[in-house]
C-alpha positions in Angstrom: 0.4 -0.1 -0.4 1.6 3.3 -0.8 0.6 6.7 1.0 0.9 10.0 -0.8 2.4 12.5 1.9 -0.6 14.9 3.9 -2.9 13.3 2.6 -3.6 10.9 6.0 -5.2 13.0 8.4 -5.4 12.5 12.2 -8.6 11.1 13.2 -10.6 13.4 16.1 -12.8 11.3 18.7 -15.3 12.1 20.9 -15.0 12.4 24.4 -18.0 12.1 27.0 -17.5 14.4 30.2 -19.2 13.7 33.4 -20.5 16.5 35.7 -21.8 16.6 38.6 -23.0 19.5 40.6 -22.5 18.4 44.3 -24.6 20.5 45.7 -27.4 20.4 42.8 -26.9 23.7 41.8 -24.3 25.4 39.3 -23.6 28.4 40.9 -22.0 25.9 43.8 -19.2 23.0 43.8 -18.9 21.3 40.7 -16.9 18.1 39.6 -16.1 17.4 36.3 -14.6 14.2 34.1 -13.3 12.7 31.2 -13.7 8.9 30.4 -10.4 6.9 30.6 -8.9 10.0 32.4 -7.5 9.6 35.8 -7.8 13.5 36.4 -10.6 15.8 37.9 -12.0 19.4 37.4 -13.0 20.6 40.6 -14.8 24.0 40.2 -15.5 26.0 43.9 -16.7 29.4 44.9 -14.6 31.3 46.8 -17.1 31.4 49.3 -17.3 27.5 49.7 -13.6 27.0 50.5 -12.7 27.1 53.9 -15.8 24.8 55.0 -14.7 22.3 52.1 -13.8 19.1 53.5 -13.3 17.1 50.7 -10.1 14.9 50.4 -9.4 15.6 46.7 -8.9 19.0 46.8 -6.2 18.7 49.9 -4.3 16.5 46.4 -1.6 18.0 44.6 -2.7 19.9 41.3 -3.2 22.8 39.7 -5.5 25.7 40.3 -7.1 28.5 38.3 -8.5 31.6 40.2 -10.6 33.5 38.1 -10.9 37.3 38.8 -12.5 40.6 37.4 -10.4 43.9 37.1 -11.5 47.0 38.2 -12.3 48.0 33.9 -14.1 44.7 33.8 -11.4 43.0 32.0 -10.9 39.3 33.1 -7.6 38.0 34.8 -6.9 34.7 36.2 -4.1 33.6 38.8 -2.7 29.9 38.1 -0.8 27.8 40.5 0.3 24.5 41.6 0.1 23.5 45.1 1.3 20.2 46.7 -2.0 20.8 49.3 -4.7 22.8 46.7 -7.1 23.8 49.4 -4.0 24.7 52.1 -3.0 27.3 48.9 -6.3 28.6 48.6 -7.1 29.4 51.8 -3.1 30.9 52.1 -4.8 33.0 48.9 -7.4 34.2 51.8 -5.3 35.1 54.1 -3.1 36.9 52.2 -5.9 38.8 50.7 -7.8 39.6 54.3 -3.8 41.1 55.2 -3.4 43.1 52.1 -0.8 41.0 50.9 -2.5 40.2 48.0 -4.6 42.6 45.7 -6.6 40.8 43.2 -9.6 39.3 44.3 -10.6 35.7 42.8 -14.3 34.9 42.8 -14.2 31.1 41.7 -10.9 28.2 41.5 -11.2 25.4 38.8 -8.7 23.2 40.4 -7.1 20.2 38.3 -5.7 16.9 40.3 -4.7 13.5 39.1 -3.1 10.4 40.1 0.5 10.6 40.3 1.3 13.9 40.5 4.1 15.4 42.4 5.9 18.8 43.0 7.8 18.3 39.6 4.7 17.4 37.7 2.7 20.1 38.8 5.5 22.6 38.7 5.8 21.8 34.8 1.8 21.8 34.5 1.8 25.0 36.0 4.5 26.5 33.7 2.6 25.3 30.4 -0.8 26.7 31.7 0.8 30.4 32.1 2.8 30.0 28.6 -0.7 28.4 27.2 -3.0 31.7 29.1 -0.8 34.1 28.0 -0.2 32.9 24.5 -3.9 32.6 24.5 -4.7 36.8 25.2 -8.5 36.4 26.7 -7.5 37.2 30.7 -4.8 39.4 32.1 -2.4 36.4 33.5 -1.7 37.4 37.4 1.0 34.5 37.9 4.8 36.1 38.0 7.4 33.7 38.5 6.9 29.6 37.3 9.4 26.8 37.3 10.7 26.8 33.3 13.4 24.2 33.6 11.7 21.1 35.4 14.0 18.5 34.8 11.4 15.6 34.0 11.9 12.4 31.8 10.9 12.3 28.1 7.8 9.7 29.2 6.7 11.6 31.8 6.7 14.9 29.5 4.3 13.3 26.9 2.2 11.9 30.4 2.0 15.9 31.3 1.2 17.1 27.8 -1.9 15.0 27.7 -3.0 16.2 30.6 -2.9 19.6 29.5 -5.1 18.5 26.3 -7.6 17.0 29.0 -7.5 20.5 30.8 -8.2 22.4 27.9 -10.7 20.6 27.2 -12.7 20.7 30.8 -11.9 23.8 31.3 -13.6 25.2 28.7 -16.3 22.8 28.7 -17.0 24.8 32.5 -17.2 27.9 30.8 -13.6 29.4 31.0 -11.7 29.9 27.4 -8.3 31.2 29.2 -6.8 28.3 27.5 -8.3 28.9 23.8 -6.7 31.2 21.1 -8.8 33.7 19.8 -8.0 32.4 16.4 -9.5 29.2 17.3 -12.1 30.3 19.4 -13.8 32.5 16.1 -13.8 28.9 13.9 -16.8 27.7 13.5 -15.9 24.2 14.4 -15.6 25.2 17.9 -19.3 26.2 18.0 -20.0 23.3 20.7 -18.1 24.8 23.1 -20.0 27.7 23.5 -22.6 25.5 24.0 -21.3 23.1 26.4 -20.6 25.9 28.2 -23.5 27.5 29.0 -25.5 24.2 29.4 -23.4 24.4 32.8 -24.8 28.1 33.7 -21.4 29.1 33.7 -19.8 32.5 32.4 -18.5 32.3 28.9 -15.1 34.0 28.9 
């Protein structure tokens, strides 16, 4: 069989997302998972963080804090932590003590099996890079670890993690990782429809 260069296109498969409204409303805690992936998204309002006793938000992971600037524009802080809940509470304390100037209303957390400090540092840096290049949000994160030493196999697994996060965070209504050019394509119309179905604000 003879193949002509450029004639074979990559196949795109559908993805199933399981969304769970933990407290029965889209304005409260939401979890989202992709089929055949061990990661999970957890969307939680600021006012629910301190009282939340879920074990999953106390795991290692990366997180996005979504904010509104004084002029109405969108901004985001992207971070990593070995215990995400503890780090979010520290953000709350820092705002109360005026160490942080930005006020975030919602956190979207991503956890996964076997994530460690090196892996979440890699993920944080990748998400900051992607969010900055997408130019939809002002990225508030100042510094990331750009030279995390990892095996080639680990990088491959984390890049798949990045791709899955892109799908879930967009489905939850935040286009922080989606470039403008891609967003304008008619083929991405369904992303808007999915986000609206969750009762969230599309960014």
